[in-house]
C-alpha positions as CSV (number, residue, x, y, z in Angstrom):
1,M,228.4,184.6,-49.3
2,T,231.2,183.8,-51.8
3,V,231.4,185.2,-55.3
4,N,233.8,182.8,-56.9
5,S,233.5,183.1,-60.6
6,S,233.7,185.7,-63.4
7,V,231.3,183.6,-65.5
8,S,227.6,184.2,-65.2
9,G,225.6,181.3,-64.0
10,P,222.4,180.0,-65.6
11,A,220.0,181.8,-63.2
12,V,219.1,185.3,-64.3
13,A,218.4,188.3,-62.1
14,P,214.8,188.8,-61.0
15,R,212.9,191.5,-62.9
16,A,212.4,193.5,-59.7
17,L,216.1,193.7,-59.1
18,V,216.7,194.8,-62.7
19,A,214.0,197.5,-62.2
20,A,215.6,198.7,-58.9
21,L,219.0,199.1,-60.5
22,P,218.4,200.5,-64.0
23,R,221.9,201.8,-64.2
24,Y,223.4,198.3,-64.3
25,R,223.2,195.5,-66.8
26,L,222.6,192.3,-64.7
27,G,223.7,188.9,-65.8
28,G,223.6,185.4,-64.2
29,E,224.0,184.2,-60.7
30,L,227.5,184.0,-59.2
31,G,226.7,182.6,-55.8
32,R,224.2,182.5,-53.0
33,G,224.0,182.3,-49.2
34,G,221.5,182.6,-46.4
35,F,221.2,186.4,-46.8
36,G,221.1,186.8,-50.5
37,V,222.1,185.9,-54.0
38,V,225.0,187.5,-56.0
39,Y,224.6,188.3,-59.6
40,A,227.2,189.4,-62.2
41,A,226.6,192.9,-63.6
42,R,228.2,195.6,-65.5
43,D,228.2,199.4,-65.0
44,P,228.1,200.8,-68.6
45,R,228.6,204.4,-67.3
46,L,232.0,203.5,-65.8
47,D,232.6,200.5,-68.0
48,R,233.4,198.1,-65.2
49,A,232.2,194.7,-63.9
50,V,230.5,194.6,-60.6
51,A,228.7,192.1,-58.4
52,V,225.2,192.7,-57.1
53,K,224.1,191.1,-53.8
54,H,220.3,190.8,-53.7
55,L,218.3,190.2,-50.6
56,P,215.3,188.1,-51.6
57,N,211.9,189.8,-51.4
58,R,210.5,187.4,-48.8
59,I,213.3,188.5,-46.5
60,A,213.4,192.1,-47.5
61,A,209.7,192.4,-46.4
62,D,211.0,192.0,-42.8
63,P,211.8,195.5,-41.5
64,Q,214.5,194.2,-39.2
65,M,216.2,192.2,-42.0
66,R,216.1,195.3,-44.2
67,L,217.7,197.3,-41.4
68,R,220.5,194.8,-41.0
69,F,221.0,194.8,-44.8
70,N,221.3,198.6,-44.9
71,E,223.6,198.5,-41.9
72,E,225.9,196.2,-43.9
73,G,226.0,198.7,-46.7
74,R,226.9,201.6,-44.5
75,A,229.5,199.6,-42.6
76,L,231.1,198.5,-45.9
77,A,231.2,202.0,-47.2
78,R,233.2,203.0,-44.2
79,L,235.8,200.3,-44.7
80,S,237.9,201.8,-47.4
81,H,241.0,199.6,-47.7
82,L,242.9,198.0,-50.5
83,H,242.4,194.5,-49.0
84,I,238.7,194.8,-48.3
85,V,236.0,194.3,-51.0
86,T,234.7,197.7,-52.1
87,V,231.0,198.6,-51.9
88,Y,229.9,201.0,-54.6
89,E,226.2,201.5,-53.9
90,Y,223.3,200.0,-52.0
91,A,219.6,200.2,-52.8
92,D,216.5,199.9,-50.7
93,E,213.7,200.5,-53.1
94,E,210.0,199.5,-53.6
95,V,209.4,198.8,-57.3
96,T,206.4,197.7,-59.4
97,V,207.2,195.1,-62.1
98,D,203.7,194.2,-63.1
99,A,201.1,197.0,-63.3
100,T,198.4,194.7,-61.9
101,G,200.5,193.2,-59.1
102,P,201.7,194.5,-55.8
103,P,205.0,196.4,-55.4
104,E,208.1,194.5,-54.4
105,R,210.7,195.5,-51.9
106,V,214.3,195.3,-53.3
107,C,217.4,195.5,-51.2
108,A,220.7,195.2,-53.0
109,L,224.4,196.0,-52.7
110,V,226.6,196.8,-55.6
111,L,230.1,195.4,-54.9
112,E,233.5,195.2,-56.4
113,H,233.6,192.1,-58.7
114,L,236.3,189.7,-57.7
115,P,237.0,187.2,-60.6
116,G,240.1,185.6,-59.1
117,G,238.4,183.1,-56.9
118,T,238.9,182.4,-53.2
119,L,242.1,181.5,-51.3
120,A,240.5,178.2,-50.4
121,E,240.0,177.3,-54.1
122,R,243.5,178.3,-54.9
123,F,244.9,176.2,-52.0
124,R,242.9,173.2,-53.0
125,R,243.6,173.5,-56.7
126,V,247.3,174.4,-57.0
127,G,248.6,174.7,-53.4
128,L,250.5,177.6,-51.8
129,T,254.1,178.1,-50.9
130,M,254.7,179.0,-47.3
131,E,255.7,182.5,-48.4
132,Q,252.4,182.9,-50.2
133,S,250.5,181.7,-47.2
134,C,252.3,184.2,-44.9
135,A,251.8,187.0,-47.5
136,A,248.0,186.3,-47.8
137,V,247.7,186.4,-44.0
138,L,249.6,189.7,-43.8
139,A,247.0,191.2,-46.2
140,V,244.1,189.7,-44.2
141,L,245.6,191.1,-40.9
142,S,246.0,194.5,-42.6
143,A,242.3,194.5,-43.6
144,A,241.3,193.3,-40.1
145,Q,243.2,196.1,-38.4
146,A,241.4,198.6,-40.6
147,A,238.1,197.2,-39.6
148,H,239.1,197.2,-35.9
149,D,240.1,200.8,-36.2
150,Q,236.5,201.5,-37.3
151,G,235.2,199.6,-34.3
152,L,234.2,196.4,-36.2
153,L,235.1,192.7,-36.0
154,H,234.9,190.4,-38.9
155,R,234.2,187.2,-36.8
156,D,234.5,184.7,-39.7
157,I,238.0,185.0,-41.1
158,K,238.8,181.9,-43.2
159,P,240.2,181.0,-46.6
160,G,236.7,180.9,-48.1
161,N,236.2,184.6,-47.3
162,V,239.5,185.7,-48.8
163,M,239.4,186.4,-52.6
164,F,241.5,187.8,-55.4
165,D,240.7,190.6,-57.8
166,S,241.7,190.6,-61.5
167,R,245.2,191.9,-60.5
168,G,245.8,189.2,-57.9
169,T,245.2,191.6,-54.9
170,V,244.0,189.8,-51.8
171,K,240.5,191.0,-50.7
172,V,238.7,190.1,-47.5
173,T,235.0,189.6,-48.2
174,D,231.8,188.4,-46.7
175,F,231.3,191.4,-44.5
176,G,227.6,191.1,-43.5
177,L,225.4,191.8,-40.5
178,A,227.5,194.8,-39.5
179,R,226.6,196.6,-36.2
180,V,227.3,200.2,-35.4
181,I,227.7,200.7,-31.7
182,G,225.9,203.7,-30.1
183,G,223.4,204.4,-33.0
184,E,219.7,204.1,-32.9
185,T,219.9,201.1,-35.3
186,T,222.1,199.1,-33.0
187,L,221.0,195.4,-33.2
188,A,223.5,193.9,-30.8
189,S,222.7,193.2,-27.2
190,R,223.9,195.8,-24.7
191,D,226.2,193.5,-22.8
192,G,228.2,192.7,-25.9
193,R,227.0,189.2,-26.4
194,F,226.1,188.0,-29.9
195,V,224.6,184.9,-31.4
196,I,227.0,182.1,-31.8
197,A,228.0,182.2,-35.5
198,G,231.0,181.3,-37.4
199,T,232.9,178.4,-39.0
200,P,234.1,175.4,-36.8
201,G,237.8,175.1,-37.2
202,Y,238.4,178.9,-37.3
203,M,236.3,180.0,-34.3
204,S,238.0,181.1,-31.1
205,P,237.0,179.4,-27.9
206,E,235.2,182.5,-26.6
207,Q,233.3,182.7,-29.8
208,S,232.2,179.0,-29.7
209,R,231.0,179.6,-26.2
210,G,229.0,182.6,-27.2
211,D,231.1,184.7,-24.9
212,Y,232.2,188.3,-25.3
213,L,234.3,189.0,-28.4
214,D,237.1,191.5,-29.0
215,V,239.9,191.9,-31.6
216,R,241.7,188.8,-30.4
217,T,238.9,186.7,-31.8
218,D,239.8,187.8,-35.3
219,V,243.5,187.2,-34.4
220,Y,242.6,183.7,-33.5
221,S,240.8,183.0,-36.7
222,A,243.6,184.5,-38.8
223,T,246.1,182.3,-36.9
224,A,243.9,179.2,-37.6
225,M,243.9,180.1,-41.2
226,L,247.7,180.4,-41.3
227,Y,248.0,177.1,-39.4
228,Y,245.8,175.4,-42.1
229,L,247.8,176.9,-45.0
230,L,251.1,176.0,-43.5
231,A,250.3,172.6,-42.0
232,G,247.6,171.4,-44.4
233,R,245.2,170.7,-41.5
234,L,243.1,172.7,-39.1
235,P,244.3,173.1,-35.4
236,Y,241.3,171.0,-34.3
237,P,239.3,168.4,-36.2
238,T,235.8,169.4,-37.3
239,E,234.5,166.0,-38.3
240,G,231.5,165.2,-36.2
241,G,230.0,168.7,-36.1
242,F,230.3,171.7,-33.9
243,H,229.9,170.0,-30.5
244,R,232.8,167.6,-31.3
245,F,234.9,170.5,-32.5
246,R,234.2,172.4,-29.3
247,A,235.0,169.4,-27.1
248,H,238.4,169.1,-28.8
249,Q,239.0,172.8,-28.4
250,D,238.0,172.8,-24.7
251,A,240.1,169.7,-23.9
252,A,243.6,171.0,-24.8
253,E,245.8,173.4,-26.6
254,P,246.2,172.6,-30.4
255,P,249.0,170.3,-31.5
256,L,252.1,171.6,-33.0
257,P,251.8,172.2,-36.8
258,G,254.6,169.8,-37.7
259,D,258.3,169.8,-38.3
260,E,258.0,171.1,-41.8
261,V,256.8,174.5,-40.4
262,P,259.7,176.7,-39.4
263,S,260.1,176.9,-35.6
264,G,259.6,180.7,-35.4
265,L,256.3,180.4,-37.3
266,A,255.2,177.3,-35.3
267,W,255.8,179.2,-32.0
268,L,253.8,182.1,-33.4
269,L,250.9,179.9,-34.4
270,M,250.7,178.4,-30.9
271,R,250.7,181.9,-29.4
272,G,247.9,183.1,-31.7
273,L,245.8,180.0,-31.0
274,A,246.1,180.2,-27.2
275,R,242.7,179.4,-25.7
276,D,243.2,182.2,-23.2
277,P,242.8,185.5,-25.1
278,E,245.3,187.1,-22.7
279,R,248.1,185.0,-24.2
280,R,247.4,186.0,-27.8
281,P,248.8,189.1,-29.6
282,A,246.8,192.1,-28.5
283,S,245.9,193.4,-32.0
284,A,245.9,192.3,-35.7
285,E,248.8,194.7,-36.4
286,Q,250.9,193.3,-33.6
287,F,250.3,189.8,-34.9
288,A,251.2,191.0,-38.4
289,E,254.5,192.4,-37.2
290,S,255.3,189.0,-35.7
291,V,254.4,187.1,-38.8
292,A,256.5,189.5,-40.9
293,A,259.5,189.0,-38.7
294,A,259.2,185.3,-38.3
295,A,258.7,184.8,-42.1
296,S,261.7,186.9,-42.9
297,E,263.8,184.9,-40.4
298,A,262.6,181.6,-42.0
299,F,262.6,182.5,-45.7
300,G,265.2,185.1,-46.1
301,P,265.3,188.5,-47.8
302,G,262.7,189.2,-50.5
303,W,260.3,186.5,-49.5
304,L,257.3,188.8,-49.8
305,E,258.2,189.7,-53.4
306,R,258.9,186.0,-54.2
307,S,255.4,185.1,-53.1
308,E,254.0,187.0,-56.1
309,L,250.9,188.0,-54.1
310,A,249.8,191.6,-54.4
311,V,250.1,192.6,-50.7
312,R,249.8,196.4,-50.3
313,D,249.0,199.0,-47.6
314,L,251.1,197.3,-44.9
315,S,251.6,199.5,-41.9
316,P,254.9,201.2,-41.1
317,A,255.3,198.9,-38.1
318,V,255.0,195.8,-40.3
319,R,257.3,197.2,-42.9
320,T,259.8,197.9,-40.2
321,A,259.5,194.3,-39.0
322,L,260.2,193.0,-42.5
323,E,263.2,195.3,-43.0
324,S,264.8,194.6,-39.5
325,S,264.5,190.9,-40.1
326,V,266.0,191.2,-43.5
327,R,269.0,193.1,-42.0
328,R,269.5,190.2,-39.6
329,G,269.4,187.7,-42.4
330,P,267.6,184.4,-42.7
331,S,267.6,181.7,-40.0
332,G,269.1,179.1,-42.2
333,R,265.8,177.6,-43.1
334,G,265.1,179.6,-46.3
335,E,265.1,176.5,-48.4
336,E,261.7,175.6,-46.8
337,S,260.1,178.5,-48.7
338,V,259.8,176.4,-51.8
339,L,257.7,173.8,-50.0
340,V,254.3,173.6,-51.7
341,T,251.4,172.3,-49.6
342,D,249.3,171.0,-52.4
343,L,247.3,167.8,-52.0
344,V,247.7,168.1,-48.2
345,P,244.0,169.2,-47.8
346,A,242.8,166.0,-49.4
347,L,244.8,164.0,-46.8
348,S,243.4,166.0,-43.9
349,G,239.8,165.3,-44.8
350,T,238.8,168.8,-43.5
351,P,237.3,171.0,-46.3
352,V,237.9,174.7,-46.1
353,G,235.1,177.1,-45.6
354,R,232.3,174.6,-45.0
355,P,230.7,175.0,-41.6
356,S,229.9,171.8,-39.9
357,P,226.2,171.2,-39.0
358,G,225.0,172.4,-35.6
359,I,226.1,176.0,-35.9
360,V,225.0,179.0,-37.8
361,D,226.1,179.0,-41.5
362,L,227.9,182.3,-42.2
363,D,227.9,182.2,-46.0
364,Q,226.2,185.6,-45.5
365,A,229.2,187.0,-43.5
366,S,229.7,188.4,-40.0
367,L,230.8,191.8,-38.9
368,V,230.0,192.7,-35.3
369,P,230.9,195.9,-33.5
370,L,233.8,196.3,-31.2
371,P,232.5,198.2,-28.2
372,E,235.7,199.2,-26.5
373,L,237.1,200.7,-29.7
374,S,234.0,202.6,-31.0
375,A,233.2,203.9,-27.6
376,T,236.4,205.9,-27.4
377,G,235.9,207.3,-30.9
378,Q,237.7,206.9,-34.1
379,Q,239.7,210.0,-33.6
380,Q,242.3,208.1,-31.6
381,G,242.9,205.9,-34.7
382,R,246.0,203.8,-34.5
383,A,246.7,204.6,-30.9
384,H,244.4,201.7,-30.1
385,R,246.7,199.3,-31.8
386,R,249.3,199.7,-29.0
387,R,246.8,199.4,-26.2
388,P,245.8,195.8,-25.4
389,P,242.0,195.3,-25.2
390,S,240.4,194.9,-21.8
391,V,241.5,191.7,-20.1
392,P,238.7,189.2,-19.5
393,V,238.5,187.8,-16.0
394,P,239.0,184.0,-16.3
395,L,235.6,182.3,-16.1
396,R,237.0,179.4,-14.1
397,Q,238.2,181.6,-11.3
398,L,234.9,183.3,-10.8
399,A,233.0,180.0,-11.3
400,G,235.1,178.4,-8.7
401,T,234.6,181.2,-6.2
402,A,230.8,181.2,-6.9
403,L,230.5,177.5,-6.5
404,A,232.4,177.4,-3.2
405,A,230.3,180.3,-1.8
406,V,227.1,178.6,-2.9
407,V,228.1,175.2,-1.4
408,L,228.9,176.9,1.9
409,M,225.6,178.8,1.9
410,V,223.7,175.5,1.2
411,L,225.5,173.9,4.1
412,V,224.7,176.8,6.4
413,A,221.0,176.8,5.4
414,V,220.6,173.0,5.8
415,L,222.8,172.3,8.8
416,W,221.9,175.3,11.0
417,P,219.8,173.9,13.9
418,S,216.1,174.8,13.6
419,P,214.4,175.8,16.9
420,Q,212.2,173.0,18.2
421,P,208.8,173.7,19.7
422,A,208.8,173.5,23.5
423,V,207.1,170.6,25.2
424,P,203.8,171.9,26.5
425,T,203.7,172.6,30.3
426,G,201.3,174.3,32.7
427,P,197.8,175.3,31.4
428,T,198.9,174.7,27.8
429,A,199.7,171.1,28.5
430,A,196.3,170.7,30.1
431,E,194.7,171.6,26.8
432,G,196.4,168.7,25.1
433,I,196.5,170.6,21.7
434,Q,197.0,168.5,18.6
435,V,197.4,169.7,15.0
436,A,196.3,167.2,12.4
437,G,196.6,164.5,15.0
438,A,200.2,165.4,16.0
439,T,201.1,166.5,19.5
440,P,203.9,169.0,19.8
441,P,206.8,168.9,19.6
442,A,206.0,166.4,16.8
443,V,205.9,167.7,13.3
444,A,202.4,168.2,11.9
445,R,202.0,167.3,8.2
446,V,199.1,169.3,6.8
447,D,197.5,170.1,3.5
448,L,197.0,173.9,3.6
449,A,194.6,173.7,0.6
450,E,192.2,171.9,2.9
451,P,190.8,172.8,6.4
452,V,193.4,171.9,9.1
453,E,192.0,169.9,12.1
454,I,193.0,171.2,15.6
455,S,191.8,169.4,18.7
456,G,192.4,169.2,22.4
457,T,190.8,168.6,25.8
458,A,189.1,171.6,27.4
459,A,190.7,172.9,30.6
460,A,187.7,175.0,31.4
461,S,184.2,175.5,30.0
462,G,183.3,178.3,27.7
463,T,183.7,179.5,24.1
464,V,187.1,179.2,22.4
465,T,188.4,180.8,19.3
466,V,191.3,178.9,17.7
467,L,194.0,180.5,15.5
468,L,196.9,179.0,13.6
469,R,199.6,181.5,12.7
470,L,202.3,180.6,10.2
471,S,205.7,182.4,9.9
472,V,209.2,181.9,8.6
473,A,212.2,183.6,10.3
474,G,209.8,185.9,12.1
475,I,208.0,186.9,8.8
476,P,204.2,186.3,9.0
477,L,202.8,184.1,6.2
478,G,199.2,184.2,7.3
479,T,196.7,183.1,9.9
480,A,194.3,180.2,9.6
481,T,191.1,180.8,11.5
482,G,187.9,178.9,12.4
483,D,184.5,179.4,13.9
484,P,184.3,179.7,17.7
485,V,183.8,176.4,19.6
486,T,181.8,175.9,22.8
487,V,183.7,173.4,25.1
488,N,183.1,171.8,28.4
489,A,185.8,171.3,31.0
490,G,187.5,168.0,30.8
491,E,185.9,167.0,27.5
492,P,187.6,166.7,24.1
493,W,186.9,169.2,21.4
494,R,187.9,169.7,17.7
495,T,187.6,172.4,15.1
496,D,188.8,173.1,11.6
497,V,190.8,176.2,10.6
498,T,191.3,177.4,7.0
499,A,194.4,179.1,5.8
500,P,194.2,182.1,3.5
501,P,194.5,181.2,-0.3
502,L,197.8,183.1,-0.6
503,T,199.3,181.3,2.3
504,R,198.6,177.9,0.7
505,W,200.9,178.9,-2.2
506,I,203.6,180.7,-0.2
507,A,204.3,178.1,2.5
508,G,206.6,175.2,1.5
509,G,209.1,172.8,3.1
510,A,208.6,173.4,6.8
511,V,207.4,176.6,8.6
512,H,206.9,177.7,12.2
513,G,203.3,177.5,13.5
514,Q,201.6,178.9,16.6
515,V,198.3,177.6,17.9
516,R,196.4,180.2,20.0
517,L,193.3,179.5,22.0
518,D,191.4,182.6,23.0
519,R,188.6,182.4,25.6
520,A,187.1,185.1,27.8
521,G,190.0,187.0,29.4
522,T,192.6,184.3,28.9
523,S,194.8,182.9,26.1
524,S,197.1,179.9,25.7
525,V,199.7,179.4,23.0
526,Q,201.4,176.3,21.7
527,E,204.4,176.4,19.2
528,V,204.3,173.7,16.5
529,T,206.3,172.8,13.3
530,I,204.1,172.7,10.3
531,E,205.2,170.7,7.2
532,P,202.9,171.4,4.3
533,R,202.1,168.4,2.1
534,Q,202.6,170.5,-1.1
535,T,205.7,169.8,-3.0
536,P,208.4,172.3,-1.9
537,P,209.4,173.4,-5.4
538,A,205.8,174.3,-6.1
539,S,205.7,176.8,-3.3
540,V,206.7,180.4,-3.4
541,M,209.3,179.7,-0.8
542,G,210.9,177.0,-2.9
543,A,210.5,178.3,-6.4
544,G,211.0,181.9,-5.3
545,G,214.3,181.1,-3.6
546,V,215.6,179.3,-6.7
547,L,214.5,182.1,-9.0
548,A,216.2,184.7,-6.7
549,A,219.4,182.8,-6.8
550,L,219.3,182.4,-10.6
551,F,218.4,186.1,-11.1
552,A,221.4,187.1,-8.9
553,L,223.8,184.7,-10.8
554,A,222.6,186.1,-14.2
555,Y,223.2,189.7,-13.2
556,L,226.5,188.8,-11.5
557,E,227.6,187.5,-14.9
558,S,226.5,190.8,-16.5
559,T,228.4,192.7,-13.8
560,R,231.5,190.6,-14.5
561,R,231.3,191.7,-18.2
562,L,231.0,195.3,-17.2
563,L,234.1,195.0,-15.0
564,R,236.0,193.1,-17.7
565,D,235.1,195.8,-20.3
566,G,236.1,198.6,-17.9
567,S,232.6,200.0,-17.7
568,R,231.2,201.6,-14.6
569,Q,233.7,199.8,-12.4
570,G,232.9,201.6,-9.2
571,S,229.2,201.1,-9.3
572,A,229.6,197.6,-10.6
573,V,231.4,196.5,-7.5
574,F,228.7,197.8,-5.2
575,A,226.1,196.2,-7.5
576,A,227.9,192.9,-7.2
577,G,227.7,193.1,-3.4
578,A,223.9,193.7,-3.5
579,L,223.5,190.9,-6.0
580,G,225.6,188.6,-3.8
581,A,223.2,189.3,-0.9
582,V,220.3,188.4,-3.1
583,L,222.1,185.2,-4.1
584,G,222.7,184.4,-0.4
585,F,219.0,185.0,0.4
586,G,217.9,182.8,-2.5
587,V,220.2,180.0,-1.6
588,W,219.2,180.1,2.0
589,L,215.5,180.1,1.4
590,S,215.5,177.5,-1.4
591,A,217.9,175.1,0.3
592,A,216.0,175.1,3.6
593,T,212.7,174.8,1.9
594,L,213.7,172.0,-0.5
595,S,215.3,170.0,2.4
596,R,212.1,170.6,4.5
597,Q,214.0,172.5,7.2
598,V,212.5,175.5,9.0
599,P,214.4,178.5,7.7
600,V,216.3,180.2,10.5
601,A,216.8,183.9,10.5
602,A,220.4,183.7,11.8
603,A,221.3,181.3,9.0
604,G,219.7,183.6,6.5
605,I,221.7,186.6,7.7
606,C,224.9,184.5,7.5
607,C,224.1,183.4,3.9
608,V,223.3,187.0,2.9
609,L,226.5,188.3,4.3
610,L,228.5,185.4,2.9
611,G,227.1,186.0,-0.6
612,A,227.7,189.7,-0.5
613,A,231.2,189.3,0.7
614,A,232.1,186.7,-1.9
615,A,230.6,188.7,-4.8
616,T,232.2,191.9,-3.7
617,A,235.6,190.2,-3.4
618,A,235.3,188.6,-6.8
619,A,234.2,191.9,-8.4
620,A,237.1,193.8,-6.8
621,A,239.5,191.2,-8.1
622,S,238.0,191.4,-11.5
623,R,238.3,195.2,-11.5
624,S,242.0,195.0,-10.5
625,R,242.7,192.5,-13.3
626,A,240.9,194.6,-15.8
627,R,242.9,197.7,-14.8
628,A,246.1,195.8,-14.9
629,G,245.3,194.5,-18.4
630,G,244.1,197.8,-19.8
């Protein structure tokens, strides 16, 4: 949500909000977003202007929404920094406005009022010099580092979320939906994944994919903002919506910003916009040091003061970068500091701060927790700035390994020779057994939901009991039985056997069958291949194999995240091996079933071992890369 004016709008504050905040004198509406409306207000006790962010009653009635709103207030209260909007108070009250009506739930935040407008508005209205652009980004990076030290990501850094107070101090705003890792009110998923939300043009590739986020996501967004302010256009076009933007982002690295941007800053922009997070600066402070040094080289001594932006609370490391570059002197391109990039946004056709359709609108803001920082505690403070975040294992590498292993397992399952039923000889041949009209070794196509006809020619007179046993890789699936049949030697006979109800659903593709004739004191057995008429994917063998493979793949991805984040690395490798075995089993069973091949035990063992070996090797490689990167 953006509060962009010091003048009260026509809409007045609701009576319930006024009743919940009796200390404040509320005025008109300043702005609104998906998670609330902002009103102008004044605190008579302290004689200062404030802004009140109100969550509408229809949303406040939702306990989870209220929890998220209160979470935002607590997180903002923790972020005490000169370049972060200040929260003075938050309220979660039930008030009665009308004595005859039901009580209303009111959730509200009392915030620092920022009358100076947004960076996006200033850029569009009067333009910014390159010095001012770099100065504003230094302030934003200082604020981001303070949030990262508290274990929080902003996740939506852009010019529309950067504002100015009455003294011209840069303030990062739109901090909403904060999450506190480890508390009972945690709303984020345990594996670190969050809903895809943000603004196309400023989102990192991992954010647009809905992948795991760390501090380098905010570094990317800050770099995209600096790129826009210096070049007058976004790194990737956003016309056509989110999916077009992501297609451009996935296709190639962004283009160079242009000859008018000093080479040192241009190189820095390309580094901060690297699609691979490993190639970006490891922290906001590290990127700020580079910006300070490159700007000093390009614009000469005193560039920060010349920008006339109130940038305060820079870290000693950034100050040192400014001073060391000043001692070396400018790079001879200081004259470029007077270049004003006004009117360029109109040429680019890319508005600032307006999310394209097809992605969550973050007018309401977006702070998410940073697990690897908060897990180690805030006591370590700035020590985290020098330690690079855990290195993600490249998804393409693992995807390629998994794809190759799956293809090999499919080939093993489908091409492994299935044992063929032996041609009947001796007494069994004399019986002339047929299943559904097929004489072994021919394949018998049967509908297991109906009685299965078995016939033959009696070798001797007497009473015969006929059984049809079904199995896969030596695992029994059930036995179809029928009533005893009285036969005469040399005469044909027939009977129907009925499979158990469960067997009808389990068997699919092709299975091994065994017909057994029991008569007084003797038995004869004939092997047969049974091909159920049911569609293979509708069987437990077909669908179950696919589900087992998908289950294993999903949990292997979760294991990859654990390894990348440095969590339970030893147990994760063993878990990966077990999941790989499940993957091999699922691929073997589903591939054989769907291709109507009789699953062979030896092929299944090979697939299980292959899956376990591939998953273990990939997990071990992931652990090694994570340790090397941490």
